[in-house]
C-alpha positions, 0 to 999 in steps of 0.5 A: 372150492376148485372144480375137482373138489366140487366134483367130488362133493357133487358126485358123492351127493348124486351117488348117495341118492341111489337113483334107479335108472333109467330116469328122465332128467329133463324132457328128452334126456333119459339117463340109463347109466349114471356112472357113465353120465358122471364120468362124461360130465366130470371130464367135460367140466374139467376140460372146459373154460368159462363160459362153456363149463357153465353148461356142465355145471348146470347139468351136474346141479340138475342131478344134485337136485333131482328127485325120483 
């Protein structure tokens, strides 16, 4: 699966959760607009190369696993 396919799948899963904002993803990181966060993470993940892209991948995975 390439980066674009991964983002489509991951973002669908995140949106399907219907997360209520604001919420604290991790201590010190409060999400107030999920769409802005996804846009930022997606653009950053697509524009970077390893090993930096791992940081954005990990943030996306945190959102995928997040439970309110």
